[in-house]
Steps between C-alpha positions, in 0.01 A plus 500: 500500500448548869239675695622854601506608857154635586351284228172452693426871454679592172476169307847582361740235387877527453701337215830398662815327363792395726356721773489807276161683461456549127135608461182568700152390382161618623136463393377769265159634597251665267145594593524309824608170351837342421598559135818301501850551646741788469870494568808722560861435516638500855718804432220700338201688639313480167239228459431330166241667286330187371377242754561136418213247537679277751758539770728256313486700178576819692805328651620385159455856354679654798786256470544581131505870588752434776720304260491781243590750774789288637637447154487872421688584821774247415551630149469881509 
């Protein structure tokens, strides 16, 4: 995980492997307070529907989704 460009305003993090952006993480806000972390795959505009309690858990969940997606693309 690395801080995304513009991190100081967005608080977004990038999940990167070998220079390839795999996922984006950002705080999930509810009623004016942080309610965990949401994620999306780098090639998707859709954010996860369930926030994870920590940034690390969001990254693990995003990587598992990325792996499923990559495996599906390799074996149509």
